[in-house]
C-alpha positions in Angstrom: -126.4 -22.7 -188.6 -126.1 -22.7 -184.8 -126.1 -26.4 -183.8 -127.0 -29.9 -184.9 -130.1 -31.2 -183.3 -130.0 -34.9 -182.0 -133.2 -36.7 -181.3 -132.8 -40.4 -180.2 -131.1 -42.3 -183.0 -132.0 -39.9 -185.7 -129.8 -36.8 -186.5 -131.9 -34.0 -187.9 -129.7 -32.3 -190.3 -129.9 -28.5 -189.5 -127.3 -27.3 -192.0 -124.6 -28.2 -194.4 -121.2 -28.3 -192.9 -122.2 -25.7 -190.3 -123.1 -23.2 -193.0 -125.5 -20.3 -192.5 -127.3 -19.1 -195.6 -125.5 -21.9 -197.3 -122.2 -21.5 -199.0 -124.0 -20.9 -202.2 -126.0 -17.8 -201.0 -123.2 -16.2 -198.9 -120.9 -16.3 -202.0 -123.7 -14.9 -204.3 -124.4 -12.0 -201.8 -120.7 -11.0 -201.8 -120.5 -11.0 -205.5 -123.6 -8.9 -206.0 -122.4 -6.4 -203.4 -119.4 -5.7 -205.5 -121.5 -4.7 -208.5 -123.2 -2.1 -206.3 -120.1 -0.2 -205.2 -118.9 3.0 -206.9 -116.2 2.5 -209.6 -113.4 3.7 -207.2 -114.1 0.7 -205.0 -115.6 -1.6 -207.5 -112.3 -2.2 -209.5 -110.6 -3.1 -206.4 -113.0 -5.6 -205.2 -113.5 -7.1 -208.5 -109.8 -7.6 -208.9 -109.9 -9.6 -205.7 -113.4 -11.0 -206.2 -112.3 -14.7 -206.1 -110.8 -14.2 -202.7 -113.8 -12.3 -201.3 -116.4 -14.8 -202.7 -114.5 -17.9 -201.8 -113.8 -16.5 -198.2 -117.3 -15.3 -197.5 -118.1 -18.5 -195.7 -114.9 -18.2 -193.6 -116.7 -17.3 -190.3 -118.8 -20.4 -190.4 -115.7 -22.5 -191.0 -114.1 -20.7 -188.0 -116.7 -22.1 -185.6 -115.1 -25.5 -185.5 -112.0 -24.1 -183.7 -113.1 -20.9 -182.1 -115.7 -21.3 -179.3 -116.3 -17.5 -179.2 -117.5 -17.4 -182.8 -121.1 -18.8 -182.6 -122.8 -15.9 -180.8 -121.5 -13.4 -183.4 -123.8 -15.0 -186.0 -127.2 -14.7 -184.1 -129.3 -12.9 -181.5 -132.0 -14.8 -179.7 -134.3 -11.8 -179.3 -136.9 -13.6 -177.0 -134.3 -14.1 -174.4 -133.7 -10.3 -174.1 -137.4 -9.6 -173.2 -140.5 -8.5 -174.8 -140.2 -6.5 -178.0 -136.4 -6.7 -177.7 -135.9 -5.9 -181.4 -137.3 -2.5 -180.7 -136.1 -1.9 -177.2 -132.5 -3.1 -177.1 -129.7 -0.5 -177.0 -128.3 0.3 -180.4 -124.7 0.4 -179.1 -122.5 -2.4 -177.6 -121.3 -0.4 -174.5 -125.0 0.3 -173.5 -125.9 -3.3 -174.2 -123.1 -4.6 -172.0 -124.1 -2.2 -169.2 -127.7 -3.5 -169.4 -127.2 -7.2 -169.9 -123.6 -8.1 -169.1 -121.1 -9.7 -171.4 -121.9 -13.3 -170.3 -125.7 -12.8 -171.2 -124.7 -11.4 -174.6 -122.3 -14.3 -175.2 -125.2 -16.8 -174.4 -128.0 -15.1 -176.3 -126.1 -13.8 -179.2 -125.0 -10.3 -180.2 -124.9 -10.3 -184.1 -125.9 -6.6 -184.7 -123.3 -5.3 -182.2 -120.6 -7.3 -183.9 -121.5 -6.1 -187.2 -120.7 -2.5 -186.0 -117.6 -3.7 -184.5 -116.5 -5.2 -187.8 -117.4 -2.1 -189.6 -115.0 -0.1 -187.4 -112.3 -2.6 -188.1 -112.9 -2.4 -191.8 -112.6 1.5 -191.6 -109.3 1.0 -189.8 -108.1 -1.3 -192.4 -109.0 1.2 -195.3 -107.0 3.9 -193.4 -104.0 1.6 -193.1 -104.0 0.8 -196.8 -103.2 -2.9 -196.0 -104.9 -4.9 -198.8 -105.0 -8.1 -196.9 -106.7 -6.5 -193.9 -109.2 -4.7 -196.1 -110.2 -7.9 -197.9 -110.3 -9.9 -194.6 -112.6 -7.5 -192.8 -114.7 -6.6 -195.7 -115.4 -10.4 -196.3 -116.1 -11.2 -192.8 -118.3 -8.2 -192.3 -120.4 -9.2 -195.4 -120.9 -12.6 -193.8 -122.4 -11.2 -190.4 -124.6 -8.7 -192.3 -125.9 -11.5 -194.4 -126.7 -13.6 -191.4 -128.8 -10.7 -190.0 -131.1 -11.2 -192.9 -131.9 -14.8 -192.0 -135.1 -14.8 -189.8 -134.0 -18.0 -188.0 -130.8 -16.1 -186.8 -132.9 -13.8 -184.6 -134.8 -16.4 -182.6 -134.3 -18.9 -179.8 -136.4 -21.3 -181.9 -133.6 -21.2 -184.5 -134.3 -24.6 -185.9 -137.9 -25.2 -185.2 -136.8 -27.4 -182.3 -139.2 -25.7 -180.0 -142.3 -26.0 -182.3 -141.8 -29.6 -183.7 -140.2 -28.4 -186.9 -136.6 -29.6 -186.5 -134.5 -29.0 -189.6 -136.4 -25.8 -190.6 -133.1 -23.7 -190.4 -131.5 -25.5 -193.2 -134.7 -25.8 -195.2 -135.1 -21.9 -195.3 -131.6 -20.7 -195.6 -129.9 -23.5 -197.5 -132.1 -26.1 -199.2 -134.7 -23.9 -200.8 -132.2 -21.3 -202.3 -129.9 -24.1 -203.6 -133.0 -25.5 -205.4 -134.6 -22.2 -206.5 -131.5 -19.8 -207.1 -131.7 -20.2 -210.9 -135.3 -18.7 -210.6 -134.4 -15.8 -208.5 -134.1 -12.3 -209.7 -130.6 -11.3 -208.8 -130.8 -7.8 -210.2 -130.7 -4.7 -208.1 -130.8 -1.0 -209.0 -129.3 -0.2 -205.6 -126.1 1.8 -205.5 -124.0 1.7 -202.3 -125.1 4.6 -200.0 -123.4 6.3 -197.0 -124.9 5.1 -193.7 -125.0 8.1 -191.2 -125.9 5.7 -188.4 -124.8 2.1 -189.3 -126.1 0.7 -186.0 -129.6 1.8 -187.0 -129.5 0.1 -190.3 -128.2 -3.2 -189.0 -131.0 -3.2 -186.5 -133.5 -2.4 -189.1 -132.4 -5.5 -190.9 -132.8 -7.5 -187.6 -136.3 -6.2 -187.1 -137.3 -7.1 -190.7 -136.0 -10.6 -190.1 -138.0 -10.8 -186.9 -141.1 -9.7 -188.7 -140.7 -12.6 -191.2 -140.5 -15.2 -188.5 -144.2 -15.9 -188.1 -144.5 -16.8 -191.8 -141.4 -18.9 -191.8 -142.9 -21.2 -189.2 -146.6 -20.9 -190.4 -145.9 -21.8 -194.0 -143.9 -25.0 -193.0 -146.9 -26.2 -190.9 -149.3 -25.4 -193.8 -147.2 -27.4 -196.3 -146.9 -30.3 -193.9 -150.7 -30.8 -194.1 -150.3 -31.9 -197.6 -147.5 -34.2 -197.1 -147.1 -37.7 -195.4 -144.1 -38.3 -193.1 -142.4 -40.3 -195.9 -143.0 -37.7 -198.5 -141.9 -34.9 -196.2 -138.6 -36.4 -195.0 -135.9 -38.6 -196.5 -133.6 -40.6 -194.3 -130.0 -41.5 -195.1 -127.7 -43.9 -193.2 -124.1 -42.5 -192.6 -121.6 -44.4 -190.4 -124.4 -46.4 -188.9 -126.6 -43.4 -188.0 -129.8 -42.1 -189.5 -129.8 -38.6 -191.0 -133.1 -37.0 -191.6 -133.8 -34.0 -193.8 -136.7 -32.5 -195.9 -137.3 -33.9 -199.3 -136.9 -31.7 -202.4 -140.6 -31.8 -203.2 -141.4 -30.5 -199.7 -138.8 -27.8 -200.1 -140.3 -26.7 -203.4 -143.8 -26.7 -202.0 -142.5 -24.6 -199.0 -140.8 -22.1 -201.3 -143.9 -21.6 -203.3 -145.8 -20.8 -200.1 -143.1 -18.3 -199.1 -143.2 -16.5 -202.4 -140.2 -14.3 -203.1 -139.2 -13.7 -199.4 -135.9 -15.5 -199.6 -135.0 -13.8 -202.9 -135.8 -10.4 -201.3 -133.7 -11.1 -198.2 -130.8 -12.3 -200.4 -130.9 -8.9 -202.4 -131.4 -6.9 -199.2 -128.3 -8.5 -197.8 -126.2 -7.6 -200.8 -127.5 -4.0 -200.7 -126.6 -3.6 -197.1 -123.2 -5.3 -197.5 -122.4 -2.7 -200.2 -123.6 0.2 -198.0 -121.4 -0.9 -195.1 -118.3 -1.3 -197.3 -118.9 2.0 -198.8 -119.5 3.7 -195.5 -116.3 2.3 -194.1 -114.3 3.5 -197.0 -115.8 7.0 -196.9 -115.2 7.2 -193.1 -111.5 6.3 -193.8 -111.2 9.3 -196.2 -111.9 7.5 -199.5 -108.3 6.2 -199.9 -107.0 5.1 -203.4 -107.6 1.4 -203.7 -106.1 1.1 -207.2 -102.6 2.6 -206.6 -99.9 0.7 -208.4 -102.2 -1.2 -210.7 -100.7 -1.5 -214.2 -102.6 -0.4 -217.2 -102.9 -3.9 -218.8 -104.5 -5.2 -215.6 -106.8 -2.3 -215.5 -108.0 -2.8 -219.0 -108.7 -6.5 -218.3 -110.5 -5.7 -215.0 -112.6 -3.1 -216.8 -113.5 -5.5 -219.8 -114.5 -8.4 -217.4 -116.4 -6.1 -215.1 -118.3 -4.5 -218.0 -119.6 -8.0 -219.1 -120.5 -8.9 -215.6 -122.3 -5.6 -214.9 -124.4 -6.0 -218.1 -125.3 -9.5 -217.0 -126.0 -8.4 -213.5 -128.4 -5.7 -214.7 -130.2 -8.2 -217.0 -130.4 -11.1 -214.4 -128.1 -13.1 -216.6 -125.3 -14.0 -214.3 -126.3 -17.6 -214.0 -127.3 -17.9 -217.6 -124.0 -16.7 -218.8 -122.1 -18.7 -216.1 -120.8 -15.7 -214.4 -122.0 -16.3 -210.9 -118.9 -17.6 -209.2 -121.0 -19.4 -206.4 -122.6 -21.6 -209.1 -119.3 -22.3 -210.8 -117.9 -23.5 -207.4 -121.0 -25.6 -206.9 -120.6 -27.3 -210.3 -116.9 -27.9 -209.6 -117.7 -29.4 -206.2 -120.3 -31.8 -207.8 
């Protein structure tokens, strides 16, 4: 989420605690990405999965204190000119030369920051510093996931320019929180080496951009079947009205979208795994399991085998192995 939209006395809730993709989905993406890594990396990340999954939302939390954080999460393509998704430079230095740092900070520079974070993760792998590896891998995964949210690539990020305020939270948070149990969380994807990472993150940006038309159109189509009271629910908090979509509207919207959000979630996990793997290879494939004792190795392998089987059969939620859902149940 970029901002909260205020209209008169009614606050349109555009996200949940400033979360993009929702805490539930960011955490799900990071866990799935771990299963797609080669064994040499998978054991390390699985041993530290609790930290990786829990901190997957850290960049969103950082926005409250860091004023420079927000533009790292989005890119308003329209502000860069016609067909910007296909015409913008692939590399940061060229973008700075063409637009200037101030314009990039104003309009967002998500794909460029992904590449920057990839380079930092590579350096962390080279250093062998566990904390640095986990920090940069986790944050990198967050930004890659944001690139798969269509409303992170447009100036009309919350439908505020088309009379659809609150659309951001509806697409990336409300719908998946309602529908996640119905999603197919399997993937046959195995982390692959990216020869040109900048091209791959821009490919994700372009796919998100292609989905935008449907994101807006389907909300308007569903609206025709709902009265205003059926579409929105209003709650009072501290003397102010908070307005959000109803669950019934969210379900109807999800049905119109089909499996788009599910597909973007899986695509996110696939690309996160690819970037982690590429960073590791570029660092010379360092040994991440040095010093791990045999009893710990056996436990990790045993737990991981159970989870991998559930992952392949789409049974992570059924078997209560999806950490994001466990956290959600604890929160509730």
